[in-house]
C-alpha angles and dihedrals in degrees: 000000000000115000117269117264086240087070095049126096137219100043096248135137121229086269091055097244131116120241100250130153111283124212118219132200086225098065137028112201090032132128130177141160107279121251130180130239093232111058113233120225115285109267131208102221113002117145117239089000121184092202116061128167095263105021146023113232099223095180143351141171087027108180111202115181136196132178089287097051132257109013091215090064088072090068102042129118087252091054092055091050090049091052091049086051095053093051091050093047091053090051094049089052098044110025119074091208090059128211114347089206092065129225102313116114113252091242089060095052108101124228088240089055091051091048091051091050090057094058106022106020124096118280094258095049089048090049091055092053092044090052092053090048092052093049094046092047089055089051093047091048088051092051093044089050090052091051094045089053092055116100091236091059097043112139096016109163103186138017121211115205117209136165128070095333088076092068096065145051086227088063094046092051091049092053093046092049091049090053092050091050091051095048091047085058093054095259106142102212135128121216127198140166119255110261100228125066105268092241089057101037091070091055098039091052090062089071088064093058088084132040116269092242087070089070096054105126094019134090104204149008133219115245133189128195111190117191140168094264106019142034112206124187126187147169109237119206102217093197095200094166087063097044129357091205093068090244088131095050111132140182107253097178135357139177127203130205119187096210094178089073092054099041093211127184117252096261091047089054093050091048091053091048094052089048089053090053093047090053090051093047089053091049092049093049094049088051093051094246114152105223119207108236091243131102117202116202133189117197135168119263140024112328118210122216088255092055095259119144100228098177138001104039095109093116096055123099108274125341109323091166093066115127086227093057126079117168094196091056091047092052091047092050093048094043106027093166141029118192093349094306131105113268119245122196126200122185131191137165113289095237091050090051094047089050093049090065086069095053097102090055097049101062094110091072134051102216127032141155143208131220114190111199115206134111084334134000119274119195144184139167125211140191117206110236093210090059091050091053090051089054096256098119 
């Protein structure tokens, strides 16, 4: 296996350029992780790589602004709850019967409760939820349109929507309605929900950070999904004997730590993360699973070729953007070997990784993107290498 990027020097990509924000003629007030026009050779373990074995990552962490701030904030989970709040507030002020959803704050109403109100609640309660869906769908369509108009997303044929929306019928209806709004305006785009559960997509996508041949002779890989509220670690069965394209990859075991509840310091968070991985290694060993000596990691922000988080890690516990901190190095020091082999670590943006889990199911198009809707809006855009080789690029 090629050496981990955490062991490389010089901080360069295969194309020899640092991953810095790139300005585009297509969008003032727009930042993204830089990619190059000529794709570099596919690497085995290069942090924040543009060129992966199955796809080129054309763009990620794209930040489009308007007068109100980041456009993506209009289609976040927070934005949906805010819309629900506005509708309920208007009813409380103007309807003598008050709010049909009761006294619970919108943030505390579960997705399953909202789903139930749509089908089994009274008409007025269902109307409140439908109103929030309609407004949110309009905002999502607006955000998607802005991304599709950006040069980095030119020619996108399909958008996959991940994040928390996958977990509810409310989210699915919002995505379907957004697609209808776009098509009615002449925007030729398909939208679909990510196939895997959002808690698992961010782990399964880690398997796509390295070529499938790396897993020959191994059963599974360790994966890490670091978010602003949670850290999730898992053992991913790659199941190459069933499908070489990793479409049968599945989460065997996973552990979750809601770090936001504990408010740890950065070093405490990293120590807890490495302890979680050590527990999973022990579980895999006792079960006879042969772990590949590679840890895939998805984290928010822009990931430099040396593994540094150069922008976008502000919601993580402590300062993960410090020039004196490198998560990949920390993991290698804490877990120097897996199965008797030197540990390699490869990191990428969390939205990129979640989208990668969808790669085997996107092979009928050349260009596609992902929007992950959570506290904020993650994004990435891909080109399938197989379609490029077929002359479809």
